[in-house]
C-alpha positions as CSV (number, residue, x, y, z in Angstrom):
1,M,0.0,0.0,0.0
2,Y,2.9,2.4,0.9
3,K,4.5,1.8,-2.5
4,W,1.4,2.7,-4.3
5,A,0.9,5.9,-2.3
6,M,4.5,6.9,-3.1
7,A,4.1,6.1,-6.7
8,V,0.9,8.2,-6.9
9,L,2.6,11.1,-5.1
10,G,5.6,10.9,-7.4
11,G,3.3,10.9,-10.5
12,V,1.4,13.9,-9.2
13,A,4.7,15.7,-8.5
14,C,5.9,14.9,-12.1
15,I,2.7,16.2,-13.6
16,L,2.7,19.4,-11.6
17,G,6.4,20.0,-12.5
18,A,5.6,19.5,-16.2
19,A,2.7,21.9,-15.9
20,V,4.8,24.6,-14.2
21,L,7.5,24.1,-16.9
22,F,5.0,24.4,-19.6
23,L,3.5,27.6,-18.2
24,Q,7.0,29.2,-17.8
25,I,7.8,28.3,-21.5
26,Q,4.5,29.9,-22.6
27,Q,5.3,33.1,-20.5
28,H,8.8,33.3,-22.0
29,Q,7.4,33.0,-25.5
30,S,4.8,35.7,-24.9
31,E,7.6,38.0,-23.5
32,L,9.6,37.4,-26.7
33,Q,6.6,38.1,-28.9
34,Q,6.1,41.4,-27.0
35,E,9.7,42.3,-27.4
36,T,9.7,41.8,-31.1
37,A,6.4,43.5,-31.5
38,S,7.5,46.6,-29.6
39,P,7.9,49.7,-31.7
40,A,11.3,50.6,-33.0
41,L,13.4,53.3,-31.4
42,P,12.8,56.8,-32.7
43,D,15.1,57.6,-35.6
44,T,17.2,60.2,-33.8
45,P,20.9,60.6,-34.6
46,L,23.4,59.5,-31.9
47,N,24.8,62.4,-29.9
48,V,27.9,61.0,-28.2
49,Q,28.6,64.1,-26.1
50,A,25.0,64.2,-24.8
51,A,25.1,60.5,-24.0
52,E,28.4,60.9,-22.1
53,T,26.8,63.9,-20.1
54,V,23.8,61.8,-19.1
55,Y,26.1,58.9,-18.2
56,K,28.2,61.1,-16.0
57,S,25.1,62.5,-14.2
58,S,23.1,59.3,-13.9
59,C,25.2,56.2,-14.3
60,I,28.8,56.8,-13.3
61,A,28.2,56.0,-9.6
62,C,27.2,52.4,-10.3
63,H,29.0,51.7,-13.6
64,G,32.3,53.5,-13.1
65,N,34.2,56.2,-14.9
66,D,35.1,54.0,-17.8
67,L,32.0,51.7,-17.9
68,E,34.1,49.2,-16.0
69,G,31.5,48.5,-13.4
70,K,31.3,49.1,-9.7
71,M,28.1,48.2,-8.0
72,G,26.5,47.8,-11.4
73,P,27.8,45.5,-14.2
74,N,30.6,46.3,-16.6
75,L,29.2,48.1,-19.7
76,Q,32.4,48.2,-21.8
77,K,31.1,45.5,-24.2
78,V,27.4,45.6,-23.5
79,G,26.6,46.3,-27.2
80,G,27.8,42.8,-28.0
81,K,25.2,41.3,-25.6
82,L,22.2,43.6,-26.0
83,N,20.9,45.6,-28.9
84,D,19.7,49.3,-28.7
85,Q,16.0,48.2,-28.3
86,Q,16.9,45.9,-25.3
87,L,19.1,48.6,-23.8
88,Y,16.3,51.2,-24.3
89,K,13.8,49.0,-22.4
90,L,16.4,48.2,-19.7
91,I,17.2,51.9,-19.1
92,Q,13.5,52.8,-19.2
93,N,12.2,50.1,-16.8
94,G,15.3,49.1,-14.8
95,R,16.1,45.6,-13.6
96,A,17.2,43.9,-10.4
97,G,19.2,46.7,-8.5
98,M,19.1,49.2,-11.4
99,P,16.4,51.8,-11.1
100,A,14.0,52.8,-13.9
101,F,14.9,56.1,-15.6
102,K,11.7,56.7,-17.5
103,S,10.5,59.3,-14.9
104,T,13.9,61.0,-14.5
105,L,15.3,61.1,-18.1
106,K,13.6,62.4,-21.2
107,D,12.8,59.8,-23.8
108,E,15.3,61.2,-26.3
109,E,18.0,60.9,-23.6
110,I,17.1,57.3,-23.0
111,V,17.2,56.6,-26.8
112,N,20.5,58.3,-27.1
113,M,22.0,56.3,-24.1
114,A,20.7,53.1,-25.6
115,K,22.3,53.8,-29.0
116,W,25.6,54.9,-27.4
117,L,25.8,51.8,-25.3
118,A,24.8,49.5,-28.2
119,E,28.0,50.7,-30.0
120,K,30.1,49.4,-27.1
121,K,31.2,46.1,-28.5
């Protein structure tokens, strides 16, 4: 009797685990679809000097003088990992310990920062 109960509990655990995994896959796919469906960045030219000014006023404390990283991650080659659209969303909404900047920076400043960082490869 004990073996049957354990077999049933094991089967239920496997089914629940598979259901959770399936739901996570579905959620991830919907996030990817939203990311690809999001509008493109405004077609504004990159202004390196303005991006560096914003970096010095808003980012240098966590990411360091030369993008080397301090409390925040190293950004010296971030363009090789993330594109300008991903960087735009990250700067706008924040992530983990990074704050969201959509309420403190203008949209064109965020776009400019994203384009500037995307060139760091």
